[in-house]
C-alpha positions in Angstrom: -2.1 16.5 -26.5 0.3 14.1 -24.8 3.0 16.8 -24.2 0.2 19.2 -22.7 -1.1 16.4 -20.6 2.3 15.5 -19.2 3.1 19.2 -18.5 -0.2 19.8 -16.6 0.1 16.4 -14.8 3.6 17.2 -13.6 2.6 20.7 -12.3 -0.5 19.3 -10.6 1.2 16.4 -8.9 4.1 18.6 -7.8 1.7 21.1 -6.2 -0.1 18.4 -4.4 3.2 16.9 -3.1 4.7 20.3 -2.2 1.7 21.4 -0.3 1.2 18.1 1.5 5.0 18.1 2.5 4.8 21.9 3.6 1.8 21.3 5.7 3.4 18.3 7.6 6.7 20.3 8.1 4.8 23.1 9.6 3.4 20.8 12.3 5.0 20.1 15.7 6.5 16.7 14.6 9.6 14.8 15.7 12.6 15.8 13.6 12.9 12.3 12.3 9.3 12.4 11.0 10.2 15.6 9.2 13.2 14.0 7.5 11.1 11.0 6.5 8.5 13.4 5.0 11.2 15.2 3.0 12.6 11.9 1.7 9.2 10.5 0.8 8.4 13.7 -1.1 11.7 13.4 -3.0 11.2 9.8 -3.7 7.6 10.3 -5.1 8.7 13.2 -7.1 11.7 11.3 -8.5 9.4 8.5 -9.5 7.1 11.0 -11.3 10.2 12.4 -13.2 11.2 8.9 -14.2 7.7 8.1 -15.6 7.5 11.5 -17.4 10.9 11.3 -18.9 11.4 7.6 -19.6 10.3 7.7 -23.3 11.3 11.4 -23.9 14.8 11.9 -22.8 18.1 9.9 -22.7 18.6 10.8 -19.0 22.2 9.9 -19.1 22.9 12.8 -21.4 21.8 15.4 -18.9 23.3 13.9 -15.7 26.9 13.9 -16.6 29.5 15.3 -14.3 30.7 18.9 -15.1 33.2 19.5 -12.2 33.9 23.1 -13.3 30.3 24.2 -13.1 29.6 22.1 -10.0 32.3 23.9 -8.2 31.1 27.3 -9.4 27.6 26.4 -8.4 28.7 25.5 -4.9 30.7 28.7 -4.5 28.0 30.9 -6.0 25.3 29.4 -3.7 27.4 30.1 -0.6 28.1 33.6 -1.8 24.5 34.3 -2.5 23.4 33.0 1.0 26.2 34.3 3.1 27.2 37.8 1.6 23.9 39.5 2.3 23.8 38.0 5.8 27.3 39.3 6.5 26.5 42.7 5.1 23.5 43.0 7.5 24.6 41.1 10.5 28.4 41.5 10.4 28.8 37.8 11.3 27.9 34.3 10.0 24.8 32.4 11.3 25.3 30.6 14.6 24.7 26.9 14.0 26.6 25.7 17.1 23.4 24.5 18.7 22.6 22.0 16.0 23.4 18.3 16.8 25.2 16.1 14.4 21.9 14.1 13.8 20.0 17.2 12.8 22.7 18.3 10.4 22.9 14.8 9.0 19.1 14.7 8.5 19.1 18.1 6.7 22.0 17.1 4.5 20.3 13.6 3.6 16.9 15.0 3.0 18.0 18.1 1.0 20.0 16.0 -1.4 16.8 14.1 -2.4 14.8 17.3 -2.6 17.3 19.1 -4.8 17.8 16.2 -7.1 14.0 15.6 -7.5 13.0 19.3 -8.0 15.8 20.1 -10.4 15.0 16.9 -12.4 11.3 18.2 -12.7 11.8 21.9 -13.3 15.0 21.8 -15.3 15.1 18.4 -17.0 11.3 18.0 -17.6 9.6 21.3 -17.7 12.3 23.5 -19.0 13.5 21.0 -21.7 9.9 20.2 -22.8 9.1 24.0 -23.2 12.6 24.5 -24.9 11.8 21.7 -27.5 8.3 23.1 -28.2 9.2 26.7 -28.4 12.7 26.3 -29.8 14.2 29.2 -27.9 15.7 29.8 -24.5 13.9 33.0 -23.1 10.3 32.1 -22.9 10.9 28.5 -21.6 13.2 29.9 -18.9 10.8 32.7 -17.9 7.8 30.2 -17.7 9.8 27.6 -15.7 11.2 30.3 -13.4 7.7 31.9 -12.7 6.3 28.5 -11.9 9.2 27.7 -9.7 8.9 31.0 -7.8 5.1 30.9 -7.4 4.9 27.4 -6.0 6.7 28.6 -2.9 3.8 30.8 -2.0 2.9 28.1 0.6 6.0 29.1 2.5 6.4 32.7 1.5 3.4 35.0 1.2 3.4 36.5 -2.4 2.7 40.0 -1.2 4.5 40.4 2.1 7.6 38.5 1.0 7.7 39.5 -2.7 11.4 39.8 -2.6 11.8 36.1 -1.8 10.0 35.2 -5.0 12.2 37.7 -6.9 15.2 35.9 -5.6 13.9 32.5 -6.4 12.9 33.6 -10.0 16.4 35.0 -10.6 18.1 31.8 -9.3 15.8 29.7 -11.5 16.7 31.8 -14.5 20.4 31.3 -13.8 19.9 27.5 -13.4 18.1 27.4 -16.7 21.1 29.1 -18.3 23.4 26.5 -16.8 21.1 23.7 -18.1 20.9 25.2 -21.6 24.6 25.9 -22.0 26.2 23.1 -20.2 23.6 20.4 -20.8 23.9 19.0 -17.3 21.5 19.3 -14.4 24.0 18.3 -11.7 25.4 21.8 -11.2 21.8 22.9 -10.7 21.3 20.2 -8.2 24.4 21.3 -6.3 23.3 24.9 -6.2 19.7 24.1 -5.1 21.2 21.7 -2.4 23.5 24.3 -1.0 20.9 27.0 -0.8 18.4 24.7 0.9 20.9 23.4 3.3 21.9 26.9 4.3 18.2 28.0 4.7 17.3 24.8 6.6 20.1 25.1 9.2 18.7 28.3 10.4 15.2 26.8 10.9 15.5 23.0 10.6 12.9 21.6 8.1 10.1 23.8 9.6 8.9 25.3 6.3 8.2 28.5 8.1 9.8 31.8 7.5 11.1 34.4 9.8 11.9 37.9 8.4 15.4 38.7 7.8 16.5 42.0 6.1 19.4 40.2 4.4 16.8 38.5 2.2 15.8 41.8 0.7 19.4 42.6 -0.1 19.7 39.2 -1.8 16.8 40.1 -4.1 18.4 43.5 -5.0 21.7 41.8 -5.7 20.5 38.8 -7.7 18.2 40.8 -10.0 21.0 42.9 -11.7 23.4 40.0 -11.5 21.0 37.7 -13.3 20.4 40.3 -16.1 24.2 41.0 -16.3 25.0 37.2 -16.7 22.2 36.5 -19.2 23.0 39.6 -21.3 26.8 38.9 -21.2 26.3 35.3 -22.4 23.4 36.0 -24.8 25.5 34.7 -27.8 26.3 31.5 -25.9 22.6 31.0 -25.1 21.7 31.6 -28.8 24.3 29.0 -29.9 23.2 26.3 -27.3 20.9 23.5 -28.5 19.0 21.0 -26.5 17.9 18.5 -29.2 17.6 15.2 -27.3 13.9 15.6 -26.2 11.6 13.5 -28.2 7.9 14.5 -28.5 5.6 11.6 -27.4 3.0 12.9 -30.1 5.5 11.9 -32.8 6.3 8.5 -31.3 4.8 5.4 -33.0 2.1 3.6 -31.1 2.9 0.0 -29.9 
């Protein structure tokens, strides 16, 4: 019961926070207020993660530095964002009109958001399901479906289905990294880089303008995800995340 309650509580609180932040970001507010909104969202979500995880996970075990995968995540995020854009537009996005203050606000706020969301989805939800189901695929699929669906506040599920396909594929790959490398920091770096590149085009507005490059991203990511997960299926099978403790089995004090 305790595990189920924590899982449902985490999803409910996250949805409330996400929708509230999205609503505020879609309003005509000063940029500084939007940065403060993002930081508040990240701070509350981080507190939620701590309360959920404090008696379940030795957090230090999953926040260790893995420089190799951090570098790979950084390069992969840039490739996923910029390669389709280059194919369609034959040029990189023009960000010359952004001031240093806007860029600093985006970098600062997206650091907190990436850390908080990856801590919730990869460290809490994915690990919790992994421990309960004792296998990779179903926890990764459930986590990734949830991760994709909650973005319907920004991207309509029917009209922009390809965005949700891309988010699902990215989440599956991040679950793979979490399961095999046992570190969430490469996931945070990847999430941060994708968010920053997206935000620079439309600074913290949480609105979406159609770009044909996004459809190409979905059609590239889907086979790429399947190829990576199939190619490393033995590594996935051999991976083990045994550090999560079930609160149902903990002695009452």
